[in-house]
C-alpha positions as CSV (number, residue, x, y, z in Angstrom):
1,M,67.9,105.5,64.8
2,S,69.0,109.3,64.2
3,L,72.5,109.7,64.3
4,R,72.3,112.1,67.1
5,T,70.7,108.9,69.0
6,R,73.7,106.5,67.8
7,M,76.3,109.3,69.3
8,L,74.4,109.4,72.6
9,L,74.3,105.6,72.7
10,A,78.2,105.7,71.8
11,F,79.4,108.1,74.3
12,G,77.3,106.0,76.9
13,V,78.8,102.9,76.1
14,M,82.2,104.5,76.1
15,V,82.1,106.0,79.2
16,L,79.5,103.5,81.2
17,I,81.3,100.6,80.2
18,P,84.4,101.0,81.3
19,L,83.2,102.2,84.8
20,A,81.1,99.1,85.1
21,L,84.0,96.6,84.5
22,L,86.0,98.7,87.0
23,A,83.2,98.7,89.6
24,I,82.2,95.1,88.9
25,G,85.8,93.9,89.0
26,L,86.6,95.9,92.3
27,R,83.1,94.7,93.5
28,Q,84.2,90.9,92.9
29,E,87.9,91.5,94.5
30,M,86.9,93.0,97.5
31,T,84.1,90.1,97.7
32,R,86.5,87.3,97.2
33,R,89.6,88.8,99.7
34,L,87.1,89.9,102.6
35,S,85.1,86.2,102.2
36,E,88.8,84.6,102.3
37,E,89.1,86.7,105.3
38,Y,86.0,85.7,107.2
39,Q,87.1,81.9,106.0
40,V,90.0,82.4,107.6
41,R,89.1,83.8,110.8
42,V,86.3,81.1,110.7
43,D,88.8,78.3,110.5
44,R,90.7,79.8,113.0
45,V,87.6,79.7,115.3
46,V,87.5,76.0,114.4
47,E,90.8,75.1,115.6
48,V,90.4,77.0,118.7
49,I,87.5,75.5,119.7
50,R,89.0,71.8,118.9
51,E,91.1,73.0,121.3
52,D,89.0,74.3,124.3
53,L,86.7,70.7,123.7
54,H,90.1,69.0,124.4
55,R,91.0,71.3,127.4
56,E,87.4,70.8,128.5
57,S,87.8,66.8,127.7
58,T,91.2,67.0,129.8
59,G,89.6,68.8,132.5
60,I,87.2,66.3,132.7
61,S,89.5,63.6,132.8
62,Q,91.8,65.4,135.8
63,R,88.1,65.3,138.1
64,I,87.6,61.9,137.1
65,A,91.0,61.2,138.5
66,S,90.6,62.8,141.8
67,L,87.5,60.9,142.2
68,K,89.0,57.9,141.4
69,S,91.9,58.4,143.9
70,A,89.0,59.2,146.6
71,L,87.4,56.1,145.9
72,L,90.3,54.0,146.4
73,N,90.6,55.2,150.1
74,D,87.2,55.5,150.9
75,N,86.1,52.2,153.0
76,R,82.6,53.2,153.0
77,F,82.3,52.6,149.3
78,R,84.7,49.3,149.4
79,L,82.2,48.2,152.2
80,A,78.9,49.0,149.9
81,A,80.3,47.7,146.5
82,V,82.8,45.0,147.2
83,A,81.8,43.4,150.5
84,G,78.0,44.1,149.5
85,V,77.0,45.8,153.2
86,E,73.3,46.4,153.2
87,S,74.0,49.4,155.6
88,E,75.9,51.2,152.9
89,R,74.0,50.8,150.3
90,N,72.3,54.4,150.8
91,Y,75.7,55.7,150.9
92,L,76.3,54.1,147.5
93,L,73.6,55.7,145.7
94,D,74.4,58.7,146.9
95,Y,78.2,58.8,146.3
96,A,77.6,59.9,142.3
97,G,75.4,62.5,143.2
98,E,77.6,64.2,146.1
99,A,80.6,63.6,144.0
100,M,79.4,65.5,140.9
101,R,78.2,68.4,142.7
102,L,81.8,68.5,144.2
103,T,83.5,68.3,140.9
104,G,81.3,70.5,139.1
105,L,80.1,67.5,136.3
106,S,76.5,67.2,135.1
107,M,76.6,64.1,134.7
108,L,78.4,61.2,136.6
109,Q,77.6,57.1,137.2
110,I,80.2,54.2,138.4
111,Q,79.8,51.2,136.8
112,D,80.9,47.4,137.8
113,S,83.0,45.2,135.9
114,D,79.2,43.8,134.3
115,G,78.6,47.5,133.0
116,R,75.6,47.7,135.2
117,I,75.1,51.2,137.1
118,I,75.9,50.8,141.0
119,S,75.1,54.9,141.2
120,S,74.4,57.9,139.3
121,G,74.6,61.8,140.2
122,H,72.2,62.8,137.4
123,F,69.7,60.3,137.7
124,R,69.7,58.3,141.1
125,N,66.9,56.1,139.7
126,E,69.0,54.8,136.6
127,H,71.0,52.6,139.4
128,G,70.9,48.5,138.1
129,R,70.4,49.5,134.2
130,L,73.2,47.6,132.5
131,E,75.6,49.8,130.0
132,P,78.4,47.0,129.5
133,A,79.6,48.8,126.4
134,L,79.7,52.3,127.2
135,A,83.4,52.1,128.8
136,A,84.5,50.3,125.7
137,A,83.1,52.9,123.5
138,L,84.2,56.0,125.6
139,A,87.8,54.3,125.4
140,D,87.7,53.6,121.7
141,A,87.0,57.5,120.8
142,R,89.6,59.1,118.8
143,S,91.6,61.9,120.3
144,G,89.6,61.4,123.7
145,L,86.9,63.7,122.6
146,A,83.1,61.9,122.3
147,L,79.3,62.7,123.0
148,L,77.0,60.9,125.1
149,T,73.5,61.0,125.1
150,T,72.6,60.7,129.0
151,R,69.3,60.4,130.5
152,A,67.6,62.8,133.1
153,P,64.5,62.7,134.8
154,A,63.9,66.4,132.8
155,G,64.6,64.3,129.4
156,E,67.9,63.3,127.9
157,F,70.8,65.6,127.6
158,L,74.2,65.5,125.7
159,S,77.2,65.9,127.4
160,L,81.0,65.8,126.8
161,A,82.2,62.6,128.6
162,R,85.3,60.5,129.6
163,S,85.8,57.6,131.6
164,E,88.3,56.1,134.0
165,S,88.5,52.5,135.4
166,F,90.5,51.3,138.5
167,R,90.0,47.7,140.6
168,I,89.0,47.5,144.3
169,G,89.4,44.2,145.6
170,G,90.1,42.5,142.8
171,R,86.9,44.1,141.0
172,T,86.7,46.6,138.2
173,F,84.7,49.8,138.3
174,T,84.4,52.2,135.6
175,L,83.7,56.3,136.4
176,V,81.7,57.7,133.5
177,G,81.5,61.3,133.6
178,G,81.0,64.8,131.8
179,V,79.9,68.1,131.4
180,A,76.2,69.4,129.6
181,V,76.7,70.3,126.2
182,D,73.8,73.0,125.6
183,K,73.6,76.4,124.3
184,A,75.5,78.0,127.4
185,F,78.3,75.7,126.1
186,L,78.4,76.3,122.3
187,A,78.0,79.9,123.5
188,R,81.2,79.9,125.3
189,L,82.7,77.9,122.3
190,A,81.8,80.7,119.9
191,R,83.5,83.9,122.1
192,D,81.7,86.0,119.9
193,R,78.1,86.6,119.1
194,A,79.0,86.9,115.1
195,I,79.9,83.2,115.1
196,T,77.4,80.6,115.6
197,V,78.8,77.4,116.8
198,S,76.0,74.7,115.8
199,L,76.4,70.8,116.8
200,L,74.1,68.7,114.5
201,Y,73.3,65.1,114.7
202,P,71.0,62.5,113.8
203,G,67.6,63.0,115.6
204,G,68.8,66.3,116.9
205,G,70.8,69.1,117.2
206,L,71.8,72.4,119.3
207,S,72.9,76.0,118.4
208,S,74.4,78.8,120.3
209,D,72.0,81.3,118.4
210,P,69.2,82.6,120.2
211,A,67.4,82.8,117.2
212,E,67.6,79.3,116.1
213,E,65.5,77.0,118.3
214,T,67.9,74.0,117.1
215,A,69.5,73.0,113.8
216,S,68.7,69.4,112.7
217,T,70.3,69.2,109.2
218,E,73.4,69.8,107.2
219,T,72.2,72.4,104.8
220,G,74.8,74.7,103.4
221,H,75.1,78.6,104.3
222,A,75.0,80.1,101.1
223,D,75.5,83.7,102.6
224,A,77.7,82.5,105.1
225,A,81.4,81.2,106.1
226,V,81.5,77.7,107.6
227,G,83.9,75.4,109.2
228,A,83.6,72.1,110.8
229,F,84.9,69.2,112.3
230,H,83.3,66.0,113.4
231,V,82.7,64.5,116.6
232,P,81.8,60.8,117.4
233,V,78.5,61.0,119.7
234,I,77.4,57.5,121.7
235,R,73.7,57.1,121.8
236,T,72.4,54.5,124.9
237,G,68.7,54.0,126.0
238,A,67.3,51.9,128.0
239,E,65.1,50.1,125.2
240,T,67.8,50.7,122.3
241,P,71.3,48.9,122.3
242,L,74.4,51.7,122.4
243,D,74.8,53.1,119.3
244,V,77.7,55.4,118.1
245,M,77.3,58.0,115.4
246,Q,79.2,61.3,114.1
247,A,78.1,64.8,114.9
248,R,79.3,68.0,112.9
249,L,80.1,70.8,115.1
250,Q,79.9,73.9,112.8
251,V,80.8,77.4,113.1
252,T,79.6,79.7,111.1
253,Q,79.6,83.5,110.8
254,S,77.5,85.5,108.6
255,L,78.6,87.9,105.7
256,A,75.9,90.2,106.4
257,P,78.4,92.9,107.2
258,L,80.0,92.2,103.8
259,R,76.7,92.4,102.2
260,I,76.4,95.8,103.6
261,L,79.7,97.0,102.4
262,Q,78.7,95.9,98.8
263,R,75.1,97.7,98.7
264,R,77.1,101.0,99.8
265,V,79.6,100.3,97.5
266,D,76.7,99.6,94.7
267,S,75.0,103.0,96.2
268,W,78.3,105.2,95.2
269,F,79.0,103.4,91.8
270,L,75.5,104.3,90.9
271,I,75.8,107.5,92.0
272,T,79.3,107.8,90.0
273,A,77.7,106.2,87.1
274,V,74.8,108.8,87.2
275,G,76.8,111.7,87.5
276,T,79.1,110.3,84.7
277,G,76.2,110.0,82.3
278,V,74.8,113.0,82.2
279,T,78.2,114.3,81.9
280,A,78.6,112.3,79.0
281,L,75.0,113.2,78.2
282,L,75.6,116.7,77.9
283,L,78.8,116.5,75.9
284,A,77.4,114.1,73.3
285,L,74.1,116.5,72.8
286,W,76.7,119.0,72.2
287,Q,78.8,117.4,70.0
288,S,76.3,115.6,68.0
289,S,74.1,118.7,67.4
290,R,77.5,120.0,65.7
291,I,77.5,117.1,63.5
292,S,73.9,116.0,63.0
293,R,72.9,119.9,61.8
294,P,74.3,120.1,58.2
295,L,73.2,116.3,58.0
296,A,69.5,117.2,58.8
297,A,69.8,119.7,56.3
298,L,70.8,117.3,54.0
299,A,68.6,115.0,54.6
300,Q,65.7,117.2,54.0
301,K,66.7,118.4,51.0
302,T,67.3,114.6,49.9
303,A,64.1,113.4,51.1
304,V,62.0,115.5,48.3
305,L,64.1,114.3,45.7
306,D,62.7,112.0,43.3
307,L,62.1,110.9,39.8
308,D,59.4,113.5,39.5
309,R,61.4,116.2,41.1
310,L,65.4,115.7,40.0
311,D,66.0,119.7,40.3
312,V,67.1,120.0,44.0
313,R,70.6,121.5,44.5
314,F,73.4,120.3,47.0
315,D,75.4,122.9,48.7
316,E,79.2,121.6,48.0
317,G,80.9,124.5,49.3
318,R,82.0,122.3,52.8
319,T,85.1,120.6,52.4
320,D,84.8,117.9,55.0
321,E,82.8,114.7,55.0
322,V,79.3,116.1,54.9
323,G,80.5,118.3,51.3
324,S,81.5,114.6,50.2
325,L,78.4,113.4,50.4
326,S,76.7,116.3,49.2
327,R,78.8,116.5,46.1
328,L,77.7,112.8,45.5
329,L,74.3,113.4,45.9
330,G,74.7,116.0,43.4
331,D,76.2,113.6,41.2
332,L,73.4,110.9,41.6
333,A,71.0,113.5,40.8
334,S,72.7,114.5,37.6
335,R,72.8,110.7,36.9
336,L,68.8,110.2,37.7
337,R,68.0,113.1,35.3
338,T,69.9,111.5,32.5
339,S,68.8,108.2,32.8
340,T,65.0,108.5,34.2
341,A,63.8,109.0,30.3
342,R,66.0,105.3,29.4
343,V,64.6,103.6,32.9
344,R,61.3,104.5,32.1
345,E,61.3,103.0,28.5
346,A,63.1,99.8,29.5
347,E,60.5,99.6,31.9
348,R,57.4,100.0,28.7
349,R,59.0,97.4,26.8
350,A,59.7,95.0,29.2
351,T,56.1,95.6,30.3
352,V,55.2,95.5,26.7
353,G,57.0,92.1,26.0
354,D,55.6,90.4,29.2
355,L,51.9,91.3,28.2
356,A,53.1,90.0,24.2
357,R,54.5,86.7,25.6
358,Q,51.3,86.0,27.9
359,I,48.9,86.8,24.9
360,N,50.7,84.9,22.7
361,H,51.0,81.8,24.9
362,D,47.0,82.5,25.9
363,I,46.1,82.4,22.6
364,K,48.2,79.4,21.1
365,N,46.0,77.4,24.1
366,G,42.6,78.5,22.3
367,L,43.7,77.3,19.0
368,I,46.0,74.4,19.0
369,P,42.3,72.1,20.2
370,L,40.9,74.2,17.1
371,R,43.5,73.2,15.0
372,N,43.4,69.7,15.9
373,V,39.8,69.5,15.1
374,M,40.5,71.2,11.6
375,R,42.8,68.1,10.8
376,H,40.5,65.8,12.0
377,L,37.8,67.0,9.7
378,E,40.2,67.3,6.9
379,Q,41.1,64.0,7.4
380,V,37.6,62.5,7.6
381,Q,36.8,64.4,4.5
382,R,39.7,62.7,2.7
383,D,39.2,59.1,4.0
384,E,35.3,58.6,4.5
385,P,33.4,62.0,3.2
386,S,29.9,60.1,4.3
387,A,30.9,60.6,8.1
388,L,32.0,64.1,8.0
389,A,28.8,65.9,9.1
390,S,28.7,63.0,12.3
391,V,32.5,63.8,12.9
392,F,32.0,67.5,13.1
393,A,28.7,67.3,15.3
394,E,30.9,64.9,17.7
395,R,34.0,67.7,17.6
396,R,31.5,70.5,17.9
397,P,31.4,70.7,21.5
398,T,35.7,71.2,21.3
399,V,35.3,74.0,18.8
400,D,32.9,75.6,21.2
401,S,34.6,75.5,24.0
402,S,37.8,77.0,22.6
403,I,36.1,80.0,21.2
404,A,34.4,80.4,24.3
405,Y,37.9,80.2,25.7
406,L,39.4,82.6,23.4
407,E,36.4,85.1,24.1
408,T,36.8,85.2,27.6
409,L,40.3,85.6,26.9
410,V,39.3,88.8,25.1
411,T,37.2,90.0,27.8
412,S,39.9,89.4,30.3
413,Y,42.4,91.2,28.5
414,Q,40.0,94.2,27.9
415,R,39.8,94.6,31.9
416,L,43.0,95.6,32.0
417,S,43.1,98.8,29.9
418,P,42.4,101.4,32.7
419,S,39.3,103.0,32.8
420,P,40.0,106.9,32.1
421,N,39.6,109.4,35.1
422,R,38.8,112.5,33.8
423,R,38.5,115.4,36.1
424,D,39.7,118.8,36.2
425,C,43.4,119.2,35.9
426,D,45.8,121.6,35.9
427,L,48.3,122.0,32.9
428,N,50.6,124.3,34.6
429,A,51.0,122.1,37.2
430,L,51.5,119.2,35.2
431,I,54.0,120.8,33.1
432,T,56.0,122.0,36.0
433,E,56.2,118.3,37.6
434,V,57.4,117.0,34.1
435,V,60.1,119.6,33.6
436,R,61.4,119.6,37.2
437,A,62.1,115.6,36.2
438,Q,63.6,116.2,33.0
439,R,66.3,118.4,34.0
440,H,69.6,117.9,32.3
441,D,73.3,119.5,32.6
442,Q,73.4,120.7,29.1
443,V,69.8,121.3,28.3
444,E,68.4,124.3,29.6
445,F,64.5,124.3,30.6
446,T,62.6,127.4,30.3
447,M,58.6,127.3,30.6
448,H,56.1,130.4,29.9
449,L,52.9,129.5,31.4
450,R,49.6,131.5,31.2
451,A,48.7,132.8,34.4
452,N,45.5,131.7,35.7
453,L,44.9,129.1,32.8
454,P,41.5,127.5,33.3
455,P,41.4,123.9,34.0
456,V,41.3,121.1,31.6
457,I,38.8,118.1,31.8
458,G,40.9,114.9,31.0
459,D,42.7,112.0,32.5
460,P,45.6,113.2,34.3
461,I,48.3,110.4,33.8
462,A,47.2,110.5,30.2
463,F,47.8,114.3,30.3
464,R,51.5,113.5,32.0
465,R,52.4,110.8,29.6
466,I,52.0,113.3,26.8
467,L,53.7,115.7,28.2
468,E,56.3,113.9,29.2
469,N,57.2,112.0,25.6
470,L,57.4,115.7,23.9
471,T,59.9,116.9,26.5
472,A,61.5,113.8,25.8
473,N,61.4,113.8,22.1
474,A,62.6,117.7,22.4
475,V,65.6,116.4,24.9
476,E,66.9,113.7,22.6
477,S,66.7,116.0,19.2
478,L,69.7,117.7,20.5
479,Q,71.7,114.5,20.2
480,S,73.3,115.1,23.8
481,K,74.5,118.7,23.0
482,P,73.8,122.1,24.9
483,G,70.5,123.4,23.9
484,R,67.4,124.7,25.0
485,V,63.6,123.6,25.3
486,S,61.0,126.0,26.3
487,V,57.6,125.0,27.4
488,S,54.7,127.4,26.7
489,T,50.5,127.6,27.5
490,E,48.2,129.7,26.1
491,V,44.7,130.0,25.6
492,V,43.2,129.3,21.9
493,E,40.0,131.5,21.0
494,L,38.6,129.6,17.8
495,D,35.2,130.3,15.8
496,E,32.1,129.3,16.8
497,E,34.0,126.8,19.2
498,P,34.8,126.8,22.8
499,P,38.4,128.2,23.9
500,S,41.0,125.9,23.5
501,I,44.4,125.8,25.7
502,R,47.7,125.0,23.5
503,V,50.6,123.4,24.7
504,T,53.9,124.3,22.8
505,V,56.9,122.0,23.3
506,A,59.9,123.7,21.3
507,D,63.7,123.1,21.0
508,T,67.1,123.9,19.8
509,G,67.6,120.4,18.3
510,R,68.2,119.0,14.4
511,G,64.7,119.6,13.5
512,M,63.1,117.8,10.7
513,S,63.1,117.2,6.9
514,K,59.5,117.5,5.4
515,E,59.5,113.9,4.0
516,E,60.1,113.0,7.8
517,T,57.3,115.7,8.8
518,G,54.7,113.8,6.5
519,R,55.4,110.4,8.0
520,I,55.1,111.4,11.7
521,F,51.9,109.4,12.3
522,N,52.7,106.4,10.3
523,D,53.0,103.3,12.3
524,L,56.3,101.6,13.2
525,W,58.7,104.7,11.9
526,T,60.5,107.4,14.0
527,F,62.8,109.7,12.9
528,R,65.1,109.1,15.9
529,V,67.4,106.2,14.2
530,R,68.6,105.3,17.5
531,L,65.4,104.7,18.9
532,A,63.6,102.8,15.9
533,S,63.1,99.4,17.9
534,R,61.4,101.0,20.5
535,A,58.5,101.9,18.7
536,S,55.4,99.9,19.5
537,P,53.9,97.3,16.9
538,L,50.7,97.6,18.4
539,K,49.7,101.9,18.5
540,G,52.4,103.5,16.6
541,P,55.7,105.8,17.6
542,A,55.4,105.9,21.6
543,S,55.7,109.5,21.6
544,S,52.3,110.3,18.6
545,S,50.4,107.6,20.0
546,T,48.2,109.8,22.1
547,F,47.9,112.8,19.7
548,P,45.4,112.6,17.1
549,P,47.2,114.2,13.9
550,E,45.3,117.6,13.7
551,V,46.7,118.6,17.1
552,W,50.1,118.3,15.7
553,S,52.5,120.6,14.5
554,A,55.8,120.8,13.1
555,N,59.0,122.8,11.9
556,D,59.9,121.3,8.9
557,D,63.4,123.1,8.6
558,P,66.6,120.8,9.2
559,G,68.8,122.5,12.1
560,S,66.6,124.8,13.1
561,G,64.9,123.2,16.1
562,G,61.1,121.4,16.2
563,G,58.2,122.5,17.7
């Protein structure tokens, strides 16, 4: 990831995260407070509905009380209900229906002391059915509120019921009356279309919301404010015993307006965030371009820096952090130029050491069986000379196996030697690369390369190693003192031979004496005392192992440099 990209991301994070936190905090606080207001409103509506039901129940009780007063003074009812006059039987059967219409009730029935229905206004054919526990269940209802499932010709309906007992002629009668609880009744309780009142009870349910046919379960509303209280429901039936259950009267107000408000707030926040992000992006682009441009130029110079090209010069004129970095990179390149030769020599020594240890180990593995066989044969010759031939024949497979192992080992190590890749080589290009890699602070390199130098057929890696050794020796001959190393190429015309190319590496170092010059091709010798331990035990000095003696020439004047 580039610095410019990081700066853009940093600006975006610095701008958008606080804005997002502010928006999220405001949204949550707004949602919390408005949800609480919705819930408080719903709770108030619940209390109002509870008061309305008590008021409605009280009104039902008052109407039943007026009927009670009328029945106490009704002689025809007395004759039919107490005296059992047959001519007044129809009056008794129709009385509840007429009284129910006059009082505005939805259900009304009169029971005798045995709980037998003697008159029913909502279902005339219900007379004669026993409901002995109904009056007691209504009387036991707490707070005077009770719902009753009532049979009618069209089916069963729910009503808010009350009961009142009275005595005529020494007999006890009970009036049970109520108003129907249906969708219209619940809608009157709601008073507001935004509020839904639902009545949930086992086996059924009602709701004031026209979109809901029935609410038969008590599942919660995840996106609504809900308030509720419980009301007893008395279930009656012709074939089932009376059962008292609990119904849940639930008040619900949808939070859809709040969600619409949240979406609008989110839209405004998104617009603000986009505008702020674009502004921050433009500012970040402007600022990052001012910072990244010098860094990009520095990176472009650093990209070409490697062990083969250490002549890169870094601008050290700036006084800011970029200038400090340029100076550090310049010092790094200088140290790399100083230590490249040492690193390569250390790598060569490590490689040769590892290879020598491996060869020593492998040869020992092949010689140990041979040594054991020879010791065995020596012992047999000394103790039982007559058995020497048979023992030798017996141990000969071991000898053959060891010899085959050593032959295989020789073949394997022979394969490690890379095959030369002979092709046309541009010596001038190779010299330029090697000199560039050998740059030193106290050494002045000069090149005098002939133009249009013909290509030379050979292995470019071998040529490169030769040139590296020559230039490294020239630098080290200066003994860490200021000096000059010159590399030149020329075409040499020889008699009766094809033309050759001569590469000359000259330095202003200490030079060599005649005695040292006569020993330069001897194995395990070097005129550099501090590098004597680096001479190869296999091929002679590292600096001359790739050169035949006839191509060498050396200046034999100490102190006048070498070449």
